[in-house]
All heavy atoms as a GROMACS GRO file, in nm:
protein
  606
    1MET      N    1  17.276   9.568  -1.025
    1MET     CA    2  17.159   9.653  -1.034
    1MET      C    3  17.200   9.787  -1.091
    1MET      O    4  17.299   9.846  -1.054
    1MET     CB    5  17.098   9.670  -0.895
    1MET     CG    6  16.986   9.772  -0.892
    1MET     SD    7  16.912   9.792  -0.730
    1MET     CE    8  17.009   9.930  -0.670
    2ALA      N    9  17.120   9.839  -1.182
    2ALA     CA   10  17.144   9.972  -1.237
    2ALA      C   11  17.112  10.075  -1.131
    2ALA      O   12  17.015  10.061  -1.056
    2ALA     CB   13  17.059   9.994  -1.361
    3LYS      N   14  17.194  10.177  -1.124
    3LYS     CA   15  17.173  10.282  -1.024
    3LYS      C   16  17.050  10.365  -1.060
    3LYS      O   17  17.034  10.405  -1.174
    3LYS     CB   18  17.297  10.370  -1.017
    3LYS     CG   19  17.305  10.450  -0.891
    3LYS     CD   20  17.442  10.508  -0.874
    3LYS     CE   21  17.451  10.562  -0.734
    3LYS     NZ   22  17.581  10.611  -0.702
    4THR      N   23  16.962  10.388  -0.961
    4THR     CA   24  16.843  10.469  -0.982
    4THR      C   25  16.885  10.615  -0.987
    4THR      O   26  16.956  10.661  -0.897
    4THR     CB   27  16.743  10.448  -0.866
    4THR    OG1   28  16.712  10.309  -0.859
    4THR    CG2   29  16.615  10.528  -0.888
    5PRO      N   30  16.845  10.690  -1.091
    5PRO     CA   31  16.883  10.831  -1.095
    5PRO      C   32  16.820  10.906  -0.978
    5PRO      O   33  16.711  10.872  -0.932
    5PRO     CB   34  16.826  10.881  -1.229
    5PRO     CG   35  16.727  10.779  -1.269
    5PRO     CD   36  16.762  10.651  -1.203
    6LYS      N   37  16.892  11.008  -0.929
    6LYS     CA   38  16.841  11.084  -0.815
    6LYS      C   39  16.721  11.167  -0.858
    6LYS      O   40  16.726  11.243  -0.954
    6LYS     CB   41  16.951  11.174  -0.759
    6LYS     CG   42  16.911  11.240  -0.631
    6LYS     CD   43  17.026  11.304  -0.562
    6LYS     CE   44  16.978  11.360  -0.430
    6LYS     NZ   45  17.084  11.412  -0.350
    7LEU      N   46  16.611  11.150  -0.787
    7LEU     CA   47  16.487  11.221  -0.816
    7LEU      C   48  16.458  11.316  -0.701
    7LEU      O   49  16.506  11.298  -0.590
    7LEU     CB   50  16.372  11.121  -0.828
    7LEU     CG   51  16.387  11.008  -0.929
    7LEU    CD1   52  16.275  10.907  -0.911
    7LEU    CD2   53  16.385  11.062  -1.070
    8ASP      N   54  16.374  11.417  -0.726
    8ASP     CA   55  16.332  11.499  -0.613
    8ASP      C   56  16.238  11.416  -0.526
    8ASP      O   57  16.192  11.309  -0.566
    8ASP     CB   58  16.272  11.632  -0.660
    8ASP     CG   59  16.140  11.618  -0.734
    8ASP    OD1   60  16.079  11.509  -0.733
    8ASP    OD2   61  16.096  11.717  -0.793
    9PHE      N   62  16.211  11.466  -0.407
    9PHE     CA   63  16.134  11.388  -0.310
    9PHE      C   64  15.998  11.346  -0.363
    9PHE      O   65  15.959  11.230  -0.350
    9PHE     CB   66  16.120  11.468  -0.180
    9PHE     CG   67  16.046  11.394  -0.074
    9PHE    CD1   68  16.108  11.290  -0.005
    9PHE    CD2   69  15.915  11.425  -0.042
    9PHE    CE1   70  16.040  11.219   0.093
    9PHE    CE2   71  15.847  11.355   0.056
    9PHE     CZ   72  15.910  11.252   0.124
   10GLU      N   73  15.925  11.440  -0.424
   10GLU     CA   74  15.791  11.409  -0.474
   10GLU      C   75  15.796  11.303  -0.585
   10GLU      O   76  15.713  11.212  -0.589
   10GLU     CB   77  15.722  11.535  -0.523
   10GLU     CG   78  15.685  11.632  -0.413
   10GLU     CD   79  15.802  11.717  -0.362
   10GLU    OE1   80  15.910  11.719  -0.427
   10GLU    OE2   81  15.786  11.781  -0.258
   11ALA      N   82  15.893  11.316  -0.674
   11ALA     CA   83  15.906  11.218  -0.782
   11ALA      C   84  15.946  11.081  -0.726
   11ALA      O   85  15.898  10.978  -0.775
   11ALA     CB   86  16.009  11.266  -0.885
   12THR      N   87  16.030  11.082  -0.624
   12THR     CA   88  16.069  10.956  -0.561
   12THR      C   89  15.948  10.887  -0.500
   12THR      O   90  15.928  10.767  -0.517
   12THR     CB   91  16.176  10.981  -0.453
   12THR    OG1   92  16.291  11.040  -0.514
   12THR    CG2   93  16.218  10.852  -0.384
   13CYS      N   94  15.865  10.964  -0.431
   13CYS     CA   95  15.744  10.907  -0.370
   13CYS      C   96  15.647  10.854  -0.475
   13CYS      O   97  15.586  10.747  -0.457
   13CYS     CB   98  15.676  11.010  -0.280
   13CYS     SG   99  15.769  11.043  -0.129
   14ALA      N  100  15.633  10.926  -0.585
   14ALA     CA  101  15.544  10.881  -0.693
   14ALA      C  102  15.596  10.751  -0.754
   14ALA      O  103  15.519  10.658  -0.780
   14ALA     CB  104  15.532  10.989  -0.800
   15GLN      N  105  15.727  10.744  -0.775
   15GLN     CA  106  15.787  10.623  -0.831
   15GLN      C  107  15.773  10.507  -0.732
   15GLN      O  108  15.747  10.394  -0.772
   15GLN     CB  109  15.936  10.648  -0.862
   15GLN     CG  110  16.004  10.534  -0.932
   15GLN     CD  111  15.957  10.515  -1.074
   15GLN    OE1  112  15.925  10.611  -1.142
   15GLN    NE2  113  15.952  10.392  -1.119
   16LEU      N  114  15.787  10.536  -0.604
   16LEU     CA  115  15.771  10.433  -0.502
   16LEU      C  116  15.627  10.380  -0.501
   16LEU      O  117  15.605  10.259  -0.491
   16LEU     CB  118  15.810  10.488  -0.365
   16LEU     CG  119  15.811  10.390  -0.249
   16LEU    CD1  120  15.900  10.270  -0.277
   16LEU    CD2  121  15.858  10.461  -0.123
   17ALA      N  122  15.529  10.469  -0.516
   17ALA     CA  123  15.389  10.426  -0.521
   17ALA      C  124  15.364  10.336  -0.642
   17ALA      O  125  15.294  10.234  -0.632
   17ALA     CB  126  15.297  10.547  -0.525
   18ALA      N  127  15.423  10.372  -0.756
   18ALA     CA  128  15.409  10.289  -0.876
   18ALA      C  129  15.473  10.152  -0.855
   18ALA      O  130  15.419  10.049  -0.899
   18ALA     CB  131  15.470  10.360  -0.996
   19THR      N  132  15.585  10.150  -0.787
   19THR     CA  133  15.655  10.024  -0.759
   19THR      C  134  15.572   9.936  -0.666
   19THR      O  135  15.563   9.815  -0.684
   19THR     CB  136  15.794  10.053  -0.699
   19THR    OG1  137  15.868  10.133  -0.791
   19THR    CG2  138  15.871   9.926  -0.672
   20ILE      N  139  15.510   9.997  -0.566
   20ILE     CA  140  15.423   9.923  -0.475
   20ILE      C  141  15.307   9.860  -0.552
   20ILE      O  142  15.271   9.744  -0.528
   20ILE     CB  143  15.372  10.013  -0.361
   20ILE    CG1  144  15.488  10.049  -0.268
   20ILE    CG2  145  15.257   9.947  -0.283
   20ILE    CD1  146  15.457  10.159  -0.169
   21ASN      N  147  15.251   9.935  -0.647
   21ASN     CA  148  15.143   9.879  -0.730
   21ASN      C  149  15.190   9.758  -0.808
   21ASN      O  150  15.116   9.660  -0.823
   21ASN     CB  151  15.087   9.986  -0.824
   21ASN     CG  152  15.004  10.089  -0.751
   21ASN    OD1  153  14.949  10.062  -0.645
   21ASN    ND2  154  14.996  10.208  -0.809
   22LYS      N  155  15.313   9.762  -0.858
   22LYS     CA  156  15.370   9.647  -0.930
   22LYS      C  157  15.380   9.527  -0.836
   22LYS      O  158  15.351   9.414  -0.875
   22LYS     CB  159  15.509   9.679  -0.985
   22LYS     CG  160  15.511   9.768  -1.104
   22LYS     CD  161  15.656   9.788  -1.149
   22LYS     CE  162  15.668   9.900  -1.249
   22LYS     NZ  163  15.809   9.925  -1.285
   23LEU      N  164  15.423   9.552  -0.714
   23LEU     CA  165  15.438   9.443  -0.617
   23LEU      C  166  15.304   9.382  -0.578
   23LEU      O  167  15.296   9.264  -0.545
   23LEU     CB  168  15.511   9.492  -0.492
   23LEU     CG  169  15.660   9.514  -0.509
   23LEU    CD1  170  15.717   9.589  -0.389
   23LEU    CD2  171  15.733   9.381  -0.527
   24GLU      N  172  15.200   9.462  -0.580
   24GLU     CA  173  15.067   9.412  -0.545
   24GLU      C  174  15.000   9.335  -0.658
   24GLU      O  175  14.898   9.270  -0.636
   24GLU     CB  176  14.979   9.529  -0.500
   24GLU     CG  177  15.024   9.588  -0.367
   24GLU     CD  178  14.946   9.712  -0.327
   24GLU    OE1  179  14.883   9.776  -0.414
   24GLU    OE2  180  14.950   9.746  -0.208
   25ASP      N  181  15.058   9.339  -0.777
   25ASP     CA  182  15.003   9.267  -0.892
   25ASP      C  183  15.031   9.118  -0.876
   25ASP      O  184  15.145   9.074  -0.883
   25ASP     CB  185  15.067   9.319  -1.021
   25ASP     CG  186  15.015   9.249  -1.145
   25ASP    OD1  187  14.917   9.170  -1.135
   25ASP    OD2  188  15.073   9.271  -1.253
   26GLU      N  189  14.928   9.043  -0.852
   26GLU     CA  190  14.943   8.899  -0.829
   26GLU      C  191  14.984   8.823  -0.955
   26GLU      O  192  15.025   8.708  -0.947
   26GLU     CB  193  14.813   8.842  -0.773
   26GLU     CG  194  14.782   8.897  -0.635
   26GLU     CD  195  14.651   8.845  -0.580
   26GLU    OE1  196  14.590   8.754  -0.641
   26GLU    OE2  197  14.610   8.896  -0.475
   27GLN      N  198  14.974   8.886  -1.070
   27GLN     CA  199  15.010   8.820  -1.195
   27GLN      C  200  15.158   8.837  -1.230
   27GLN      O  201  15.206   8.776  -1.325
   27GLN     CB  202  14.924   8.875  -1.310
   27GLN     CG  203  14.775   8.858  -1.289
   27GLN     CD  204  14.735   8.713  -1.272
   27GLN    OE1  205  14.780   8.627  -1.347
   27GLN    NE2  206  14.651   8.685  -1.174
   28ALA      N  207  15.230   8.919  -1.155
   28ALA     CA  208  15.372   8.944  -1.184
   28ALA      C  209  15.454   8.819  -1.154
   28ALA      O  210  15.426   8.745  -1.060
   28ALA     CB  211  15.423   9.062  -1.102
   29SER      N  212  15.556   8.798  -1.235
   29SER     CA  213  15.645   8.684  -1.212
   29SER      C  214  15.732   8.709  -1.089
   29SER      O  215  15.745   8.823  -1.043
   29SER     CB  216  15.734   8.662  -1.334
   29SER     OG  217  15.829   8.767  -1.345
   30LEU      N  218  15.790   8.604  -1.038
   30LEU     CA  219  15.879   8.617  -0.922
   30LEU      C  220  15.996   8.710  -0.956
   30LEU      O  221  16.032   8.796  -0.875
   30LEU     CB  222  15.930   8.480  -0.879
   30LEU     CG  223  16.030   8.480  -0.763
   30LEU    CD1  224  15.966   8.540  -0.638
   30LEU    CD2  225  16.078   8.338  -0.736
   31GLU      N  226  16.052   8.694  -1.074
   31GLU     CA  227  16.165   8.778  -1.116
   31GLU      C  228  16.125   8.926  -1.121
   31GLU      O  229  16.198   9.013  -1.072
   31GLU     CB  230  16.216   8.733  -1.253
   31GLU     CG  231  16.340   8.809  -1.298
   31GLU     CD  232  16.395   8.756  -1.429
   31GLU    OE1  233  16.429   8.637  -1.435
   31GLU    OE2  234  16.402   8.837  -1.524
   32ASP      N  235  16.008   8.955  -1.181
   32ASP     CA  236  15.961   9.093  -1.188
   32ASP      C  237  15.933   9.149  -1.048
   32ASP      O  238  15.962   9.265  -1.019
   32ASP     CB  239  15.835   9.104  -1.273
   32ASP     CG  240  15.863   9.083  -1.421
   32ASP    OD1  241  15.981   9.095  -1.463
   32ASP    OD2  242  15.767   9.055  -1.495
   33SER      N  243  15.878   9.067  -0.961
   33SER     CA  244  15.850   9.110  -0.824
   33SER      C  245  15.979   9.140  -0.749
   33SER      O  246  15.986   9.238  -0.675
   33SER     CB  247  15.771   9.002  -0.750
   33SER     OG  248  15.643   8.987  -0.806
   34LEU      N  249  16.081   9.058  -0.768
   34LEU     CA  250  16.209   9.083  -0.701
   34LEU      C  251  16.275   9.211  -0.751
   34LEU      O  252  16.331   9.288  -0.673
   34LEU     CB  253  16.303   8.964  -0.720
   34LEU     CG  254  16.269   8.841  -0.636
   34LEU    CD1  255  16.359   8.724  -0.674
   34LEU    CD2  256  16.281   8.871  -0.488
   35LYS      N  257  16.265   9.235  -0.882
   35LYS     CA  258  16.320   9.359  -0.938
   35LYS      C  259  16.245   9.481  -0.882
   35LYS      O  260  16.306   9.581  -0.846
   35LYS     CB  261  16.311   9.359  -1.090
   35LYS     CG  262  16.413   9.271  -1.158
   35LYS     CD  263  16.397   9.275  -1.309
   35LYS     CE  264  16.490   9.178  -1.376
   35LYS     NZ  265  16.473   9.176  -1.522
   36ALA      N  266  16.113   9.470  -0.874
   36ALA     CA  267  16.032   9.580  -0.820
   36ALA      C  268  16.064   9.602  -0.672
   36ALA      O  269  16.074   9.716  -0.626
   36ALA     CB  270  15.883   9.551  -0.838
   37PHE      N  271  16.083   9.493  -0.597
   37PHE     CA  272  16.117   9.504  -0.456
   37PHE      C  273  16.251   9.575  -0.439
   37PHE      O  274  16.266   9.664  -0.356
   37PHE     CB  275  16.122   9.366  -0.391
   37PHE     CG  276  16.156   9.369  -0.246
   37PHE    CD1  277  16.063   9.409  -0.152
   37PHE    CD2  278  16.283   9.333  -0.204
   37PHE    CE1  279  16.094   9.412  -0.017
   37PHE    CE2  280  16.316   9.337  -0.069
   37PHE     CZ  281  16.222   9.376   0.025
   38GLU      N  282  16.349   9.536  -0.518
   38GLU     CA  283  16.481   9.598  -0.512
   38GLU      C  284  16.473   9.748  -0.545
   38GLU      O  285  16.532   9.831  -0.475
   38GLU     CB  286  16.575   9.528  -0.611
   38GLU     CG  287  16.719   9.574  -0.602
   38GLU     CD  288  16.811   9.494  -0.692
   38GLU    OE1  289  16.763   9.420  -0.780
   38GLU    OE2  290  16.932   9.508  -0.675
   39GLN      N  291  16.396   9.781  -0.647
   39GLN     CA  292  16.378   9.921  -0.683
   39GLN      C  293  16.306   9.996  -0.570
   39GLN      O  294  16.342  10.109  -0.538
   39GLN     CB  295  16.299   9.933  -0.813
   39GLN     CG  296  16.280  10.078  -0.856
   39GLN     CD  297  16.197  10.090  -0.983
   39GLN    OE1  298  16.118  10.001  -1.016
   39GLN    NE2  299  16.214  10.200  -1.053
   40GLY      N  300  16.208   9.933  -0.509
   40GLY     CA  301  16.135   9.994  -0.399
   40GLY      C  302  16.224  10.024  -0.280
   40GLY      O  303  16.215  10.131  -0.219
   41ILE      N  304  16.313   9.931  -0.247
   41ILE     CA  305  16.406   9.952  -0.136
   41ILE      C  306  16.497  10.071  -0.166
   41ILE      O  307  16.519  10.158  -0.082
   41ILE     CB  308  16.490   9.826  -0.110
   41ILE    CG1  309  16.402   9.712  -0.057
   41ILE    CG2  310  16.606   9.854  -0.015
   41ILE    CD1  311  16.339   9.739   0.078
   42THR      N  312  16.547  10.078  -0.288
   42THR     CA  313  16.634  10.189  -0.329
   42THR      C  314  16.560  10.322  -0.319
   42THR      O  315  16.613  10.420  -0.264
   42THR     CB  316  16.685  10.168  -0.472
   42THR    OG1  317  16.760  10.046  -0.477
   42THR    CG2  318  16.774  10.283  -0.518
   43LEU      N  319  16.438  10.326  -0.368
   43LEU     CA  320  16.358  10.449  -0.363
   43LEU      C  321  16.323  10.488  -0.219
   43LEU      O  322  16.328  10.606  -0.184
   43LEU     CB  323  16.231  10.433  -0.447
   43LEU     CG  324  16.253  10.425  -0.598
   43LEU    CD1  325  16.128  10.373  -0.667
   43LEU    CD2  326  16.294  10.561  -0.653
   44ALA      N  327  16.290  10.391  -0.137
   44ALA     CA  328  16.257  10.420   0.003
   44ALA      C  329  16.377  10.478   0.076
   44ALA      O  330  16.364  10.574   0.152
   44ALA     CB  331  16.208  10.293   0.073
   45ARG      N  332  16.495  10.423   0.050
   45ARG     CA  333  16.617  10.476   0.111
   45ARG      C  334  16.646  10.618   0.063
   45ARG      O  335  16.688  10.703   0.140
   45ARG     CB  336  16.736  10.385   0.082
   45ARG     CG  337  16.730  10.256   0.160
   45ARG     CD  338  16.846  10.166   0.131
   45ARG     NE  339  16.835  10.043   0.208
   45ARG     CZ  340  16.891   9.929   0.175
   45ARG    NH1  341  16.963   9.920   0.064
   45ARG    NH2  342  16.876   9.823   0.251
   46GLN      N  343  16.623  10.641  -0.065
   46GLN     CA  344  16.644  10.774  -0.122
   46GLN      C  345  16.548  10.876  -0.057
   46GLN      O  346  16.589  10.986  -0.021
   46GLN     CB  347  16.618  10.767  -0.273
   46GLN     CG  348  16.687  10.870  -0.355
   46GLN     CD  349  16.671  10.839  -0.504
   46GLN    OE1  350  16.664  10.723  -0.546
   46GLN    NE2  351  16.665  10.941  -0.585
   47ALA      N  352  16.422  10.838  -0.040
   47ALA     CA  353  16.324  10.927   0.023
   47ALA      C  354  16.360  10.952   0.169
   47ALA      O  355  16.351  11.065   0.218
   47ALA     CB  356  16.184  10.867   0.012
   48GLN      N  357  16.401  10.847   0.240
   48GLN     CA  358  16.439  10.862   0.380
   48GLN      C  359  16.558  10.956   0.393
   48GLN      O  360  16.561  11.042   0.482
   48GLN     CB  361  16.473  10.725   0.440
   48GLN     CG  362  16.515  10.731   0.585
   48GLN     CD  363  16.405  10.778   0.677
   48GLN    OE1  364  16.288  10.753   0.653
   48GLN    NE2  365  16.440  10.847   0.783
   49LYS      N  366  16.656  10.943   0.305
   49LYS     CA  367  16.773  11.030   0.309
   49LYS      C  368  16.731  11.176   0.286
   49LYS      O  369  16.780  11.266   0.355
   49LYS     CB  370  16.874  10.987   0.203
   49LYS     CG  371  17.000  11.071   0.204
   49LYS     CD  372  17.098  11.026   0.097
   49LYS     CE  373  17.219  11.118   0.099
   49LYS     NZ  374  17.306  11.099  -0.014
   50ALA      N  375  16.642  11.199   0.192
   50ALA     CA  376  16.595  11.336   0.165
   50ALA      C  377  16.525  11.394   0.287
   50ALA      O  378  16.543  11.511   0.320
   50ALA     CB  379  16.503  11.337   0.043
   51LEU      N  380  16.444  11.313   0.356
   51LEU     CA  381  16.375  11.359   0.476
   51LEU      C  382  16.473  11.392   0.588
   51LEU      O  383  16.458  11.494   0.656
   51LEU     CB  384  16.274  11.255   0.523
   51LEU     CG  385  16.149  11.239   0.438
   51LEU    CD1  386  16.067  11.119   0.487
   51LEU    CD2  387  16.066  11.366   0.441
   52VAL      N  388  16.572  11.307   0.608
   52VAL     CA  389  16.672  11.332   0.712
   52VAL      C  390  16.750  11.459   0.681
   52VAL      O  391  16.772  11.542   0.770
   52VAL     CB  392  16.768  11.210   0.725
   52VAL    CG1  393  16.890  11.245   0.808
   52VAL    CG2  394  16.694  11.092   0.784
   53GLU      N  395  16.789  11.479   0.555
   53GLU     CA  396  16.862  11.600   0.517
   53GLU      C  397  16.777  11.725   0.538
   53GLU      O  398  16.827  11.827   0.585
   53GLU     CB  399  16.911  11.590   0.373
   53GLU     CG  400  17.025  11.493   0.356
   53GLU     CD  401  17.069  11.475   0.211
   53GLU    OE1  402  17.008  11.536   0.121
   53GLU    OE2  403  17.164  11.400   0.189
   54ALA      N  404  16.650  11.716   0.504
   54ALA     CA  405  16.560  11.831   0.524
   54ALA      C  406  16.546  11.862   0.674
   54ALA      O  407  16.549  11.979   0.714
   54ALA     CB  408  16.424  11.803   0.462
   55GLU      N  409  16.530  11.759   0.754
   55GLU     CA  410  16.517  11.779   0.898
   55GLU      C  411  16.644  11.841   0.956
   55GLU      O  412  16.638  11.933   1.038
   55GLU     CB  413  16.490  11.646   0.968
   55GLU     CG  414  16.471  11.659   1.117
   55GLU     CD  415  16.442  11.526   1.185
   55GLU    OE1  416  16.467  11.420   1.126
   55GLU    OE2  417  16.394  11.531   1.299
   56GLN      N  418  16.760  11.795   0.911
   56GLN     CA  419  16.886  11.851   0.958
   56GLN      C  420  16.900  11.997   0.917
   56GLN      O  421  16.947  12.080   0.996
   56GLN     CB  422  17.004  11.770   0.903
   56GLN     CG  423  17.017  11.634   0.966
   56GLN     CD  424  17.123  11.549   0.898
   56GLN    OE1  425  17.168  11.578   0.788
   56GLN    NE2  426  17.163  11.441   0.965
   57LYS      N  427  16.857  12.028   0.797
   57LYS     CA  428  16.866  12.166   0.750
   57LYS      C  429  16.777  12.257   0.836
   57LYS      O  430  16.818  12.366   0.876
   57LYS     CB  431  16.826  12.176   0.604
   57LYS     CG  432  16.847  12.313   0.546
   57LYS     CD  433  16.825  12.315   0.396
   57LYS     CE  434  16.854  12.453   0.341
   57LYS     NZ  435  16.839  12.458   0.196
   58VAL      N  436  16.656  12.212   0.866
   58VAL     CA  437  16.565  12.291   0.950
   58VAL      C  438  16.628  12.311   1.088
   58VAL      O  439  16.627  12.423   1.142
   58VAL     CB  440  16.427  12.221   0.963
   58VAL    CG1  441  16.343  12.285   1.072
   58VAL    CG2  442  16.354  12.227   0.828
   59GLN      N  443  16.685  12.206   1.144
   59GLN     CA  444  16.749  12.218   1.275
   59GLN      C  445  16.864  12.318   1.272
   59GLN      O  446  16.882  12.396   1.366
   59GLN     CB  447  16.801  12.082   1.322
   59GLN     CG  448  16.694  11.986   1.368
   59GLN     CD  449  16.620  12.037   1.488
   59GLN    OE1  450  16.507  12.083   1.478
   59GLN    NE2  451  16.684  12.030   1.604
   60LEU      N  452  16.940  12.318   1.164
   60LEU     CA  453  17.053  12.411   1.152
   60LEU      C  454  17.008  12.555   1.137
   60LEU      O  455  17.078  12.647   1.177
   60LEU     CB  456  17.141  12.373   1.033
   60LEU     CG  457  17.223  12.246   1.050
   60LEU    CD1  458  17.291  12.210   0.919
   60LEU    CD2  459  17.325  12.262   1.162
   61LEU      N  460  16.892  12.574   1.077
   61LEU     CA  461  16.844  12.710   1.054
   61LEU      C  462  16.787  12.776   1.179
   61LEU      O  463  16.767  12.896   1.183
   61LEU     CB  464  16.740  12.710   0.942
   61LEU     CG  465  16.794  12.676   0.804
   61LEU    CD1  466  16.680  12.659   0.705
   61LEU    CD2  467  16.893  12.780   0.757
   62LEU      N  468  16.758  12.696   1.278
   62LEU     CA  469  16.702  12.750   1.403
   62LEU      C  470  16.806  12.739   1.514
   62LEU      O  471  16.864  12.633   1.536
   62LEU     CB  472  16.576  12.674   1.443
   62LEU     CG  473  16.460  12.681   1.345
   62LEU    CD1  474  16.347  12.590   1.393
   62LEU    CD2  475  16.411  12.824   1.331
   63ASP      N  476  16.828  12.848   1.584
   63ASP     CA  477  16.916  12.839   1.700
   63ASP      C  478  16.832  12.808   1.822
   63ASP      O  479  16.711  12.786   1.814
   63ASP     CB  480  17.000  12.967   1.718
   63ASP     CG  481  16.916  13.089   1.750
   63ASP    OD1  482  16.797  13.083   1.761
   63ASP    OD2  483  16.968  13.192   1.766
   64ASN      N  484  16.891  12.810   1.940
   64ASN     CA  485  16.820  12.772   2.063
   64ASN      C  486  16.702  12.862   2.095
   64ASN      O  487  16.608  12.822   2.162
   64ASN     CB  488  16.917  12.770   2.180
   64ASN     CG  489  17.018  12.659   2.167
   64ASN    OD1  490  16.993  12.560   2.099
   64ASN    ND2  491  17.132  12.674   2.230
   65ASP      N  492  16.705  12.987   2.048
   65ASP     CA  493  16.596  13.081   2.077
   65ASP      C  494  16.485  13.077   1.972
   65ASP      O  495  16.391  13.153   1.980
   65ASP     CB  496  16.651  13.224   2.085
   65ASP     CG  497  16.748  13.240   2.200
   65ASP    OD1  498  16.731  13.170   2.302
   65ASP    OD2  499  16.840  13.322   2.187
   66GLY      N  500  16.498  12.991   1.875
   66GLY     CA  501  16.396  12.981   1.771
   66GLY      C  502  16.410  13.086   1.662
   66GLY      O  503  16.324  13.099   1.576
   67GLU      N  504  16.519  13.162   1.665
   67GLU     CA  505  16.544  13.263   1.562
   67GLU      C  506  16.618  13.200   1.446
   67GLU      O  507  16.704  13.114   1.466
   67GLU     CB  508  16.627  13.378   1.619
   67GLU     CG  509  16.558  13.456   1.728
   67GLU     CD  510  16.434  13.528   1.677
   67GLU    OE1  511  16.438  13.585   1.568
   67GLU    OE2  512  16.332  13.525   1.748
   68PRO      N  513  16.586  13.241   1.323
   68PRO     CA  514  16.656  13.186   1.208
   68PRO      C  515  16.806  13.218   1.213
   68PRO      O  516  16.846  13.324   1.257
   68PRO     CB  517  16.591  13.256   1.089
   68PRO     CG  518  16.467  13.315   1.140
   68PRO     CD  519  16.484  13.336   1.287
   69LYS      N  520  16.885  13.124   1.167
   69LYS     CA  521  17.029  13.141   1.162
   69LYS      C  522  17.076  13.088   1.026
   69LYS      O  523  17.044  12.975   0.990
   69LYS     CB  524  17.094  13.062   1.276
   69LYS     CG  525  17.244  13.076   1.284
   69LYS     CD  526  17.297  13.013   1.412
   69LYS     CE  527  17.322  12.866   1.392
   69LYS     NZ  528  17.387  12.802   1.506
   70SER      N  529  17.146  13.169   0.952
   70SER     CA  530  17.191  13.131   0.818
   70SER      C  531  17.314  13.040   0.826
   70SER      O  532  17.411  13.071   0.894
   70SER     CB  533  17.226  13.256   0.736
   70SER     OG  534  17.271  13.218   0.609
   71THR      N  535  17.307  12.924   0.759
   71THR     CA  536  17.417  12.830   0.754
   71THR      C  537  17.419  12.769   0.615
   71THR      O  538  17.315  12.733   0.561
   71THR     CB  539  17.398  12.717   0.858
   71THR    OG1  540  17.384  12.776   0.987
   71THR    CG2  541  17.514  12.622   0.859
   72GLU      N  542  17.538  12.757   0.556
   72GLU     CA  543  17.551  12.691   0.426
   72GLU      C  544  17.534  12.541   0.445
   72GLU      O  545  17.593  12.481   0.535
   72GLU     CB  546  17.688  12.720   0.365
   72GLU     CG  547  17.702  12.856   0.306
   72GLU     CD  548  17.613  12.877   0.184
   72GLU    OE1  549  17.606  12.787   0.099
   72GLU    OE2  550  17.550  12.982   0.177
   73PHE      N  551  17.453  12.480   0.362
   73PHE     CA  552  17.427  12.338   0.368
   73PHE      C  553  17.433  12.283   0.227
   73PHE      O  554  17.340  12.299   0.149
   73PHE     CB  555  17.288  12.312   0.429
   73PHE     CG  556  17.262  12.169   0.462
   73PHE    CD1  557  17.313  12.111   0.577
   73PHE    CD2  558  17.184  12.090   0.378
   73PHE    CE1  559  17.285  11.980   0.608
   73PHE    CE2  560  17.156  11.958   0.408
   73PHE     CZ  561  17.208  11.903   0.524
   74ILE      N  562  17.546  12.225   0.190
   74ILE     CA  563  17.568  12.179   0.054
   74ILE      C  564  17.590  12.029   0.054
   74ILE      O  565  17.682  11.979   0.120
   74ILE     CB  566  17.689  12.252  -0.009
   74ILE    CG1  567  17.666  12.403  -0.007
   74ILE    CG2  568  17.716  12.201  -0.149
   74ILE    CD1  569  17.785  12.485  -0.043
   75ASP      N  570  17.506  11.957  -0.018
   75ASP     CA  571  17.516  11.811  -0.032
   75ASP      C  572  17.534  11.740   0.101
   75ASP      O  573  17.617  11.653   0.116
   75ASP     CB  574  17.631  11.775  -0.126
   75ASP     CG  575  17.605  11.819  -0.268
   75ASP    OD1  576  17.487  11.821  -0.307
   75ASP    OD2  577  17.702  11.848  -0.340
   76GLY      N  578  17.456  11.780   0.200
   76GLY     CA  579  17.458  11.713   0.328
   76GLY      C  580  17.574  11.753   0.418
   76GLY      O  581  17.595  11.693   0.522
   77ILE      N  582  17.652  11.852   0.377
   77ILE     CA  583  17.768  11.893   0.455
   77ILE      C  584  17.748  12.038   0.501
   77ILE      O  585  17.712  12.125   0.422
   77ILE     CB  586  17.898  11.885   0.371
   77ILE    CG1  587  17.919  11.741   0.325
   77ILE    CG2  588  18.018  11.935   0.451
   77ILE    CD1  589  18.028  11.724   0.225
   78ILE      N  590  17.773  12.062   0.627
   78ILE     CA  591  17.761  12.197   0.681
   78ILE      C  592  17.888  12.272   0.647
   78ILE      O  593  17.998  12.228   0.675
   78ILE     CB  594  17.743  12.194   0.834
   78ILE    CG1  595  17.621  12.112   0.871
   78ILE    CG2  596  17.734  12.336   0.891
   78ILE    CD1  597  17.612  12.078   1.016
   79GLU      N  598  17.873  12.388   0.583
   79GLU     CA  599  17.988  12.469   0.545
   79GLU      C  600  18.000  12.586   0.640
   79GLU      O  601  17.908  12.644   0.682
   79GLU     CB  602  17.972  12.522   0.402
   79GLU     CG  603  17.968  12.410   0.301
   79GLU     CD  604  18.101  12.377   0.242
   79GLU    OE1  605  18.187  12.465   0.232
   79GLU    OE2  606  18.121  12.261   0.208
   0.00000   0.00000   0.00000
């Protein structure tokens, strides 16, 4: 499978919606449906990863008192 280029969250969701539409097309061949399903799984994982990273970043920015705390967060790694 060709690697899906990394998209921003909104673009990933838009591409996922388009892929779902392909899967709902009853006229699509089995091969095309399997390719669309594979692409959909990749996009869904990419979107889930972006959401988890965003949630982690928000958690890192808040300390126990709810005050903002500055922390470097580069490519999913706390610096």
